C-alpha positions in Angstrom: 59.2 -26.5 -25.4 56.9 -23.5 -24.9 53.6 -25.3 -24.2 50.2 -24.3 -25.6 47.6 -23.0 -23.1 45.6 -26.2 -23.6 44.3 -28.9 -21.3 43.5 -32.3 -22.8 41.0 -34.0 -20.5 39.6 -37.5 -20.2 42.9 -39.3 -20.9 42.9 -42.9 -20.1 45.8 -44.6 -21.9 49.6 -44.1 -22.0 49.5 -43.5 -25.7 47.1 -40.6 -25.4 48.9 -39.1 -22.4 52.1 -39.1 -24.5 50.3 -37.7 -27.5 48.9 -34.7 -25.5 52.3 -34.0 -23.9 54.3 -34.3 -27.1 51.8 -32.1 -29.0 52.5 -29.3 -26.4 49.6 -29.3 -24.0 50.3 -27.5 -20.7 47.8 -29.7 -18.8 46.3 -33.2 -18.9 43.2 -34.3 -17.1 42.1 -37.6 -15.6 38.4 -38.2 -14.8 38.0 -39.8 -11.4 34.2 -39.6 -11.3 31.4 -41.4 -13.2 32.1 -41.1 -16.9 32.9 -43.2 -20.0 36.4 -41.7 -19.5 36.7 -42.7 -15.9 40.0 -44.1 -14.6 40.8 -45.7 -11.3 43.1 -44.0 -8.8 45.7 -46.7 -9.6 45.4 -46.0 -13.3 45.6 -42.3 -12.8 48.7 -42.7 -10.6 50.4 -44.7 -13.3 49.5 -42.3 -16.1 50.8 -39.3 -14.0 54.2 -41.0 -14.0 54.3 -40.4 -17.8 53.7 -36.7 -17.6 56.8 -34.5 -17.9 57.8 -31.8 -15.5 56.0 -28.5 -16.1 52.7 -30.1 -17.3 49.8 -29.8 -14.9 48.1 -33.1 -13.8 44.5 -32.4 -13.1 42.1 -34.7 -11.4 38.5 -34.1 -12.5 35.7 -34.8 -9.9 32.0 -34.3 -9.4 30.2 -34.2 -6.1 33.2 -34.4 -3.9 33.3 -36.6 -0.7 36.0 -35.9 1.9 37.1 -39.5 2.5 37.1 -40.5 -1.2 39.0 -37.4 -2.3 41.5 -37.7 0.5 42.3 -41.3 -0.5 42.9 -40.2 -4.1 45.0 -37.3 -3.2 47.2 -39.4 -1.0 47.7 -41.9 -3.8 47.7 -39.9 -7.1 50.4 -37.2 -7.7 48.0 -34.5 -8.9 48.8 -30.9 -9.1 45.2 -29.7 -9.4 41.7 -30.8 -8.5 38.9 -29.6 -10.7 35.4 -29.7 -9.3 32.2 -27.6 -8.8 32.9 -24.3 -7.1 30.5 -25.1 -4.4 32.6 -28.1 -3.3 35.7 -26.2 -2.3 35.0 -26.6 1.4 35.0 -30.4 0.9 38.4 -30.0 -0.9 39.8 -28.1 2.1 38.8 -30.9 4.4 40.1 -33.6 2.1 43.5 -31.9 1.8 43.8 -31.8 5.6 43.0 -35.6 5.8 45.3 -36.5 2.8 48.3 -34.6 4.3 47.7 -36.5 7.6 47.9 -39.7 5.7 50.8 -38.8 3.4 52.8 -35.9 5.0 55.1 -35.7 1.9 52.2 -35.1 -0.4 52.7 -32.4 -3.1 50.9 -29.2 -3.1 47.5 -29.4 -4.8 45.4 -26.4 -6.1 41.7 -26.3 -6.5 40.1 -25.3 -9.9 36.5 -24.2 -9.4 34.1 -25.1 -12.1 31.3 -22.8 -13.1 28.6 -24.1 -15.4 26.5 -22.3 -18.0 23.3 -22.1 -15.9 20.9 -19.3 -15.3 22.7 -18.4 -12.0 26.2 -18.2 -13.6 26.5 -14.4 -13.3 25.4 -14.4 -9.7 27.7 -17.4 -8.8 30.7 -15.7 -10.3 30.0 -12.3 -8.7 29.5 -13.9 -5.3 32.6 -16.0 -5.4 35.1 -13.7 -7.2 35.4 -11.3 -4.3 37.4 -13.8 -2.4 39.8 -14.8 -5.2 43.4 -13.7 -5.9 43.8 -12.4 -9.4 46.0 -15.4 -10.4 43.4 -18.0 -9.6 42.5 -20.3 -12.5 38.7 -21.0 -12.9 36.9 -23.1 -15.4 33.7 -22.1 -17.4 31.9 -24.9 -19.2 28.5 -26.1 -20.5 25.7 -27.2 -18.2 26.8 -30.8 -18.1 30.4 -32.1 -17.8 31.7 -34.6 -20.2 28.8 -34.3 -22.7 30.5 -32.2 -25.3 27.8 -29.5 -25.0 28.9 -26.0 -26.0 27.9 -23.4 -23.5 26.2 -20.2 -24.6 29.3 -18.1 -25.3 27.3 -14.9 -25.2 26.0 -15.6 -21.7 29.6 -16.5 -20.6 30.8 -13.2 -22.1 28.2 -11.2 -20.3 29.0 -12.9 -17.0 32.7 -12.1 -17.5 31.9 -8.5 -18.5 30.2 -8.2 -15.1 32.9 -10.0 -13.2 36.2 -9.8 -15.1 38.8 -12.4 -14.3 42.2 -12.8 -16.0 42.6 -16.6 -15.7 39.7 -18.4 -17.2 39.8 -21.8 -18.7 37.1 -22.4 -21.3 35.6 -25.9 -21.8 32.5 -27.5 -23.4 32.1 -28.6 -27.0 35.4 -27.2 -28.3 37.2 -28.7 -31.3 39.7 -27.6 -33.9 37.0 -26.0 -36.0 35.5 -23.7 -33.4 38.3 -22.9 -30.9 39.4 -19.8 -32.8 35.9 -18.3 -32.6 35.6 -19.1 -28.9 39.0 -17.4 -28.2 38.0 -14.3 -30.2 34.8 -13.8 -28.2 36.0 -14.8 -24.7 39.8 -14.3 -24.6 40.4 -17.2 -22.2 43.8 -17.8 -20.6 43.4 -21.5 -21.4 41.1 -23.9 -23.3 40.0 -27.4 -22.3 39.1 -30.2 -24.8 37.9 -33.8 -24.4 35.2 -35.0 -26.8 36.5 -32.7 -29.5 39.6 -34.8 -29.9 38.0 -38.2 -29.8 37.2 -40.8 -32.6 34.4 -42.2 -30.4 33.2 -41.5 -26.8 36.2 -41.9 -24.5 38.7 -42.8 -27.2 41.2 -40.1 -28.0 42.6 -39.5 -31.4 46.3 -38.4 -31.5 45.8 -36.6 -34.8 42.9 -34.7 -33.5 44.8 -33.8 -30.3 47.6 -32.4 -32.4 45.2 -30.5 -34.7 43.4 -28.9 -31.8 46.5 -27.8 -30.0 47.8 -26.3 -33.2 44.6 -24.4 -33.8 44.3 -23.3 -30.2 47.9 -22.1 -30.0 47.4 -20.0 -33.2 44.1 -18.5 -32.0 45.4 -17.6 -28.6 48.6 -16.1 -29.9 46.6 -13.9 -32.3 44.1 -12.9 -29.7 46.8 -11.3 -27.6 47.8 -8.9 -30.4 45.9 -5.8 -31.5 46.2 -5.6 -35.3 45.9 -1.9 -35.4 48.7 -1.4 -33.0 51.3 -3.7 -34.5 52.7 -4.5 -37.9 55.6 -6.3 -39.5 58.5 -7.0 -37.1 56.5 -5.3 -34.2 53.7 -7.8 -34.7 56.1 -10.7 -34.6 57.7 -9.4 -31.5 54.3 -8.8 -29.8 53.3 -12.3 -30.8 56.3 -13.8 -29.1 55.9 -11.7 -26.0 52.2 -12.5 -25.7 52.9 -16.2 -26.0 55.6 -16.1 -23.4 53.5 -14.1 -21.0 50.6 -16.5 -21.4 53.0 -19.5 -20.8 54.4 -17.9 -17.7 51.0 -17.4 -16.1 49.8 -20.9 -16.9 52.9 -22.7 -15.8 53.2 -20.8 -12.5 51.4 -23.6 -10.6 53.2 -26.4 -12.4 56.6 -24.9 -11.6 55.6 -24.4 -7.9 54.6 -28.0 -7.5 58.1 -29.3 -8.4 59.5 -27.7 -5.3 56.7 -27.1 -2.8 55.3 -29.9 -0.7 52.3 -29.6 1.7 53.8 -29.7 5.2 50.7 -28.9 7.3 47.0 -29.4 7.3 46.5 -25.9 5.7 45.6 -26.0 2.0 48.2 -24.2 -0.1 47.1 -20.9 -1.4 46.3 -21.1 -5.1 
């Protein structure tokens, strides 16, 4: 299966993990911080066992603490940790402690979160100078887990000032607006949670499938310039664009199947 560049976040049941994976999501997210969608480390570990190879397993945190994060990392087979960009030094320390506790722990990559706040443009500019081009970052609204749509115009201006090829867009997305968001911001990936729920914290498998279908169509179309392609050329370009996007998004997932952390150094994203 060629997976869609979609992360379905806030999953808390086996039914909904399977629904997201079967619908083609390339990533699933488990909230391990205060939230109506919160799961315990034990629950997250069990849910991770249901995730097929090649699908990213993202732990979502807020206000990281070294000891707590190290305990989670040693117990839950995550491929990624998503948290505020300012907490990356805490992540580094937690990785060192977790590897000491569990030497065979898989490699884990940090996804820095940047919020739609007045300092967004400055935050991105200050941090981006140290990133490799392949690093995945997340842009979202001012508050996590609230379903609030960020100011897409402000995000676009920040990205114009500090371009980055691997942006995951979150915040208030649903099947009805994801195409507009993709047209404006051209993200490498989109992240949905409340937009595929029937009530707060309760995912809807039908909405998950509808969102992934809409996102896949929008992101395939955004990779093609209409004036430059037509007919068979357009179809070929669509396939190539979809494949290229899949390659860049699954790079981390493929790496985690064979690479294990063997020292206290954090693996390079």
